[in-house]
N, C-alpha and C positions, 0 to 999 in steps of 0.2 A: 582785941578778942583772938582766939584761937583757930575760927573763921572767917574764911575773907568775908568781908563787908563792902555794897559798891552800891553809889546814888545814880540814878539816870534821869534825864528829864523825858518831856514826852516827845523830841527825838532821838531816843535813846543813845543820846552823849552823855560820858559818864562828866559827873557833876564833883563825886568825891569817889576813891578808896580807898582803904586800911592799906597796912603794910603787907598784911598776910596775903590780901587779894591785889598786891600788887604782885608779891613772891609765886601766888595760882596760876596769874594771868603772865609770868614773865617777862615783865616792863623796864626794860632799861631804864625809862623815865615816869614821870607822872604822867596815868593816862588821862588826867581832867581833861574835858573837852574835846575827846575824841569820840571815834561811835565804837561800842560796843561790842557790834558785829565785826569790824574790823580788827580791835584787839582780840577776839575770840579767834578767829581765823588765824593770826599770828599764832598763837599758842598751839594750835592746831585743833583748834574746835570749829571745822567749819558748817554749812547749811542748819545753823540754829535760827536764822529771822523770821521762817514760817512759824515757828513754834514759840513766838514770845509774848503771847500774853491771852489770858484767860480770857474768855469772851462776857462772862459775869462781872467782871469786876474783883474777884474771889482770888487771894494766892493761891499761888501754882507752883507746884515742885516736879522737877525736872531731872532726872537722872542722866549726868553727859561724862562720858569716858573720853578724859583731857591725854592729850599725848601719846596719838597713835596706840590707845590700848593701856598706858601703864600704872594709870589712876583714873577715881571715879569721884565727883562730883556731883552734890545735891542741891542744884539751884534753886533757891523758895523764891519766886518773885511775888512780893507785896506792893500791890497798887497803892497809891495816895495821889491826891490832887496834886498835879502838876509834875507827876514824874512815876518812879518805882525803885523801892529798896530792893537790892537783891543779895541773898545771904548763899557763900558758898561754902558747905561742909563736907569735907571727907570722907567717903562711903565707898573706899576701897576695899578696904576689909570684910564688909557686909557683902560686897559681888563678889568678891573671891569667893570667900565662905558658900554663898549660894550657886557660884558658875562650880564650885566642887562638888555641893551637894548634888545638882545638876547632872555632873559628870558619873560622878558615883550613883545616881538613879538611872543613867544612860547604860552605864558598863553593867549592872545588876540586871537593867534589863534584856541589854543582851545576852547576860551568864543564862539568864532564865529561859531566852530563845532558843539558845546552844542549848539547855538543857534538854529541851522541847525539842529540838532536832536530835538530837542524843538519844531521847526515849524513842522516836521512830523509826532513827538509823539502829538501834539494837533492837526494833523488834522486829524489821527486815533483814537483821543477822541473821545465818543459818549455821555457817562455821567459823570454829575460833578466828581463824584470820579477819572474817566479817567482823568480830566482834573488837577484835584490834583496832582494825581501820575504822572502826565509829567511833572510838575511844579517840584514837589520834586527831582524825578528822574535827571533832565536836567537843574536848576537852579542852586541849594543849591550849588552841587559839585564840579562846576568850579568858585564860588565865596567866596568857604570858609564859605559859611551861615549853621546854622544849627536848622533854624527854618522857618516853614511858617505857615501863616493863611490863608485863602481865605475866603471873607464875599461877601453876596448880598443882597441888597437893598430892602426892601420889600413895598409895597405899603404905611404901615404904615409910612415909612422913619427912619424905625430900620434898622441896617446891622446886619443880621444873619449868623452866622460862617457856611460854606459849607463843611471845609473840615481844619484841620491843623495836620501838623507834628510837631515832635521836642521837644514838649511842655507834661506836666502831665495832668492828665486827670482832675485835679480840677483846675486845670488854665485854660485846654481848655473850661469845664461848664462855670466856670466863668464869661468868653467873648465870651456865644454862638451868646447873643444878646445885641448889643450896639445902644444905641440912636444914630443917625446922628449928633444932637447939639452937644454931648459930646465932651469931651475934647480929646478925643483918636489922636492920628497922622492919623490913617486911616480915621478920619472921618475928620480933617481936611484938609486933602490932596483931601477926593471926595467934600468936600464944594470948596476949591480952585482949584479943576481939575488940579492938580500940584503934584509930589513926593514932598514926605517929606522924608529928610535924617538925620539922627540923627546918632551922631557918639560916642557919651560914654553915660551909664549911668547919669553921672552927667550932660551933656546937657537933657536928657531927663527928669531929675526933674526940671532944669531950664525952659525947656519949656513947660512943663505939670505938676505943682506943685499938683495939687490935686491927680495925680496918680504917688506917689512917690513911690509908693508901686510896682507897677508891674514890674521894672527890676528886682527886689530880687525875686520875685512869680516866673516871667516867668523864671529867668536863663538868661536873654541876656545881652549884654552891647554896641550893635548896631543895628539900624532897619533902613529899606528902606519902606515908606508907597507909593505903588504905586495906584492910582487911575485907576477902571475901566473904561473905556468910549466905548461904542459903539452905532455907529450910533449917533453919540452928546449926547449921555447919561450917566451920571455917573452911570452905573449899579451896581458896585460894587468895593470892594479894592481887594489889597493882601499886605502881611504883608511879609518880606522876613526877618529874625533877623538873629544876630550874636551874638557867646559867647563871642567874644572879644572888645574890641573898637577897630576903624579904620578908616580910610578915605578913602572919595571915589573921584576917579579921572573923569576929565570931562569925559573919555573913558568910565568907568564904570557907571556914571551916565546917559548916551546916550544911556546905553547898556539895562540899565533898564527901560527906557522908549520905547525903541521896546519892552523890553519882555511885559510890560505892555497891549499895544497894541494888541499882540500876544494873550494873556491871557485872552485880553477883548472878541476878537471875539469867542473863544473857549468856552468860560464861559457861552455865551450867546445864540450859538448853544446849547451844552450841555444843559441847563436849558431847553430850546424849546423840547429838545426829553427828558429830563427825565418826561417831563409834560405829552407828549404824550403817552411817555412809560409806566407811572402810569395810566394813561387813557385807554389805551389797557388792562393793566394789572386788572384793578377792571372791564373792561366790561367782560371778561375771566372770572374773578373769581365769578361775577355775574350769568354767565352761567350756572356755574359749581354747584353743591350742596355746601352749606354752612356746612352743617353736614350729615354725614351718618346713617341712621337708625340704630337700634340696636336692632332687633330681636334675640329672642334666640334661633332660627336656623343658625346664622351665628354670628361671630364678626369680623367685617371689618378694613382697615387702606386704605389710599390711598395718593396718591403724584401726583401732577401735576408740571412739570417741563417745563417752557417756553424754545423755543428755544434761545440759546446764548442771542446777542444782539440785534437781530430783534425785532423792536418793533411791529411789527404787530402780532395782535392774532392769533391763530391757532386755528384747527377745534378740538381739542382731547378732550372727555370727558367721564364719566364714571357715574355711577348711581346703588343706590341699594332700593328695593323698595318691599315692604312688601305686597304679595300675599295672598289669602283667604286659609285657613287650615292650619296656619303657614307658607305655603312655600315664598320662596325670589327670585325676579329675582333678577339676577346682570347682568348690561350692559357695553360694552366699545365700544367706537368707536372713528372711526379718521377722518373727511373730509379732502379731499386732498388741499393742499395748505395753504393759509395763508393771513389774510387779515380779514376786519369787513365782507366782505360776505362771508367768509369761518365760519366765526363765527357766525352771522345770520343762517348761514345753521344748524350749530350746534345744536344751542337754537330752532330752528325748530323740528329738530330732536329728541333731547331731548326731546320735549314737547308732540312728536308724540308718541314717546315711553312708556312714563306715560300713556296717554289716551287708547294706545291699550292694555298696561298691565292691565288697569282696565277692559277690556273683557275678560282678561283672556284668551287671544290668546295663543296656543301653538310657540314656538319660528320660526319653520318654517313659519308658517302664518304670524306672528308679521312682521318677515324680508322682506315678500311676499309683506304687505302695506307697510312697508319703501321704497322699491323699487320702487315702482308707484312714491310715493312723490318725490323721488329725481329725478326719469326719469323727473317729471313735471320741476322740478326747472331748466332742460335746458340742452344741451348738454355738457358745461364744467363741470358741478356738479358729485362727485362722493365721497362714502365715501367707509369706511369698518367698520363691526358692527359686533358684538360677545354679544347674546341676552342667557340666561342661566337660569335656572328655578331649584330650589334646592327643594326637598321635603322631611322634616325632620322626617315625618313620615314613608318614606321606605327605605330612603338614597337613593333614586335616581337623579340624574343629567342630564338634558335634556338638550341641545344643539344644535344652529345654527349657523354660520359665512360666511359673506359674505365680501370674499378677506381678511380676518382679522387671524393673527396669533394665532395658538392653544393655548391654557391655559396651563399652566404648573399646573400637579397636582404632590399630593405627600400625599401618604398615609401610615397611621405611620406601619413603618416597613420595608416599601419598598422604592425603590426608586424614585426619581421624575422624573416623564413620560410626553410625549405629547401625548395626546389621538391621534389613524391613524383617517387617512381619509386627502381626499383632501379640502379646501374649495371652496364652490361657488365665483365665480364673486362676484366684490365691486357692491354696489348700485348703479344702473343707469347705469349698464351696467349687469346686471345678467338676467337669463331668468327660473323664479322660475319653478318648485319648488325647495326649499332649501331643503338640507340632513339635518337631525337629526341626530344627536349622543347623544348617551346613555350610563351612565358608574354609577355603584355604590360606594359611597362614606362611609367608616367607620367613626366609630365614629371618631372627630379629625381630619378629611382631611383637605387637604390646599389646595385650588385655587389660583393663580395668575395669572391674566389678565393682559395684558399690551397692549401698541399701538408698531409702527415697531421703534420709536423713541430709545427706551429700549435697541434696539439688532440690529440694524440697524443704517451704517452711511458711508461715501462713501470708508472707507476703511476697515469697516466690513461686510462680505455679512449676511444675516439675519439666514442663517443654522449656519454659526460660534455664531453668537450671541445669538442663543437658546440653543446652547451647552456651551456657558459661561453661560448665566441664570441658566441652570440646576446642572451647578460648583459650582456656586456661592451659590444657593437654597441650595442643597446638603449641602454645608459648613459651611453655617449658622446653618441650623437644627443642623445638628453634634455638634456646638458649645452651641447651647441653644435650646432645644428641643421647638419650636412655640407651637404647638397644646398642649392645653391641657384637657386630657381627662375627661370629666364631668361623674360621675356617673349615673347611670339610675336607680337613687332612689330619692326619695325627702328628705328633700327639695333642691330645683334648687342651683346651686351655686350663693353664695354672692358675694356681691358689690366689696370684697377683690379681690377675685380670678379671676370674671371679668374682674375687674383694672388691673390685674396682667396679663391676656391674652392680653390684650388690648394694654397695653406698652409692650408686645414682639412683637405684629404684627407691632406696630409703628417702632419697633427697626430694625424688618425685612426691611420694606420699606426703611428706612435709610440706611441697608446695602446692598440692592440691586441699590439702585440709587446711589451710593456712589461709590461702587466697577463696575459696568457699566458703568457710567458716571461719570467720574473722573473730566473730563475737561465740564463740563455740560454747562459751560458759554461759549462756544466757539461752541456749536456744532449746526446745521443748521433745527433740526427738532424738532415739540414739544413732551414730553415724557406723558404719564399717566397711572400710575400705579395702582393694585387696588388688594388685597389680602383678601383674607377670609378664616377662619376655621370653618368648619360645624361641627353641634353638632344635631346628633336625639333627635329628641322628646320622653322622657319615655315613653316605653309600657302601664306604668299604666296611662299615659294622655292621653290614645286614647281608645275611647269605641266605638264599632260597631255593628247594629245587622241587620236582614233581616227583613223584615215584608212582611206578607201575603195581596196580591192584594183584599184585601174586605172592608167594611167598618169600622172592629174591628180593622183596623191597628193602624187609630188615636189614639185608649183608648192604644192598646199594644206602640205607640209611648211614650205616657205619662207615661205610666208606668215605661220603662225604663229611659226615664229622671228624673223620682222622685230618682228612687232608685241609679242612676248613681253620680245625685247630692250630693245625702247625702251621699254616701261612699267619694267623695269629700271634702266634709264643702261647700258647695255651698246651701243651702238649700234653702237662701232668693232669688238666681235665678230661684227657681223651677220654680214658678208659671206662669212666663214672656218664660221659656223654654220652657213649656209644651205648653204655647198655640201657640206658634211659630210652634213648631215641630208637633203638632197637624193640623195647617192650611197647612203647605207645605206635609204633609201626605195627607191630604185630598183633596186638590186639583192635586194630581198626581194619586189617584183613582179615582176623576169624570174627569180630563184631560189629562191624560197620559198612560202611561203603564209602568207594571213591567220588572224586580225586582226592587223591593223598597229596599233601604238599608239606614237605620238612622245611623249618626254617631256624636260621640261630641268628641271635642277636646278641651284638658285644656292648652294653653300657655299663651302668652299676654293678651290672650282673650279666651271667651267662646265660640267657633265653634259649632254651629249645621247645622248639612248638611244632607238632605233627595238627595238620587239618583235614577233615575230612568231612562228605558229604551228607553225615547220619546227624541225627537230632538225638538219639540215646544218650542219655546222663552217664559216665563211667561213673563208679561207684566203690568204695575198697568195701569189702565184704571176709568175714571170718572164714579161714578154708581150717577143716578139719584133717586129721594127720595121712588120713586116706585118699582126700582130694589130688587129682592131677595136676588140677588148675588155680585159679583164682587167687594170684599171688603175685601177679602183675603191676598192679597199684599198690601194693605193700610194700616192693620193692621201688618204686618209684618216688613215694612216699621218704623212705628210709634214704635215700641215695639224696634228695634234692633240699634244698632249704627252704623251698615253696612248689607249691603246684595248683593248678587248679582248671578250671573249664570255662572258657568262654562261648557263645552262640555266635554267628556270623550270619550275613545276608544268605550264605549257602551250604549251611551246618554248622559244626563246630570244631573249636581250638583248644586242644590240653595241650597246656605249657608245663613246663620246671623251669627252675634258676636255680643256678649254686653259685656260691661267692664264687669271684674273683679273688688271686693269689695277693696276698698284701702287697706285693713290690713285682707285679708282672712284666715280665722279661719285653725290651723294646723289638717289636716286630723287627725281620732285613728285610 
């Protein structure tokens, strides 16, 4: 018999065994007379005694795995009076086929589950990179693939890689741009609008001899090139690669074809999203300052972080503006909501702030005008804003805020703190006047202005966020002192010192945003951050004199100007500055009232100021040929690079600016 055959008695002792049974049981001697269970244990099949007979005396078939999994035998137990006949039939092939079929079914089920996961991941994908990541995570593992490239078809009929996984950077760089008419498998798949399956490197070289170098350079040995067709148009392609040669079953080919349809729809949607998102970001960047000015009074650094994956632009903005007398204005604001309308509102507010800052308005008056402007936008328009002016001659900082979080302030040697005081309501809902806050800032103080996106979220109250901002800022300052104290002596800090301080401020911006917004790409609100390190104008660069209210005041002013510019080594500006000072003082004597004061400041420019006790506004007027006066301000405008008027607590100040010589001589 080709099968093993045994006979056992009622005590399960073997009374007969044919040669095939002895071979199966691996018995070195005749097993007759021995217990069947002992012989089976020696053959590597223990624990069968409990399954030994049928309860009703009918034949029983029992499949048993032999010798630690190498073979399967079917034991057919046929009872008869006084014992039992046992037939051992080899069913290893059947079991292996069954296991293979079960394994195939399990693998197919896993692939189907992965396809379902891919469908969900592609549905959530917004950007092209999201699509690449979704395919890499949900397609490569179930098929044992190790490489992925996704291409998009340009208007110039070239394929440009938008994402790659599993290749060296050099190989990716070499295949970023491919002609659609080229010999590459992906180009052929798109031209033929049908998948291309390549099972080995030899087949690749045979089909594409001009690209014989590709398998070795890419490190792959099998490929699937899938055309990505959306709305009847082959808009791109996807290449899935394998380290080893392999064949592709009909089921796998169908799955890859289905995958190409899913990826195509997702890629087209993501491409449109990226285009819209890029346009939105360009609009946002266009509304923000391209570069912040660098006046001597402050060094600044800023960041704008858009809300996560929301392609709509936001209304956060910031700016730094030079004012007269080396003063600097800092502004930060947040238009509530997202969208083009909010971005337009932000742009209008930013423009209005620049116009009002040129009028030298104090912070509370500037916010009053902004509030009126926002109120005219409509009932649904609201914005928060903080406007601040820093005077480097006195170290005084004055600000007002409409619904905006207070600045974080650091004075050298002290803790980080927030100025006391409650904010007024947001612009559009406030009822002026606005409160004004004042504080004194020593040399090297730090101001951190921010929007609520930095300190508030769905899981974080704004008070907690502000406390965390103070903690992170304190830690960063302790690790690397950001403010650089600049000596109150000449010469001013050189480019290397300024660059070092700027780099430290940039690093501080990165530290705050990275720590406070670790998941910034999933936030729901934009964030704007503006950091300023303040510096005092050296006392030696400021000169001031009171003048008598009489006709000789102009002569006194010319004498002071002449002496001071000589001490500063700016003699070449003496004649012009004398004319400016003389004209301004003469106008005060004729048309205003005292007290009169002359002040000169040497900073980025030479500033000449004349202040008086009158609130009248000087205006340039057109004078006829026969008029004996009225040309004074025309002369001032012609001689200075910039001039204007600002109001003070005691009256007004008329100021002029002149550019300093390109290489000013060093003072003796």
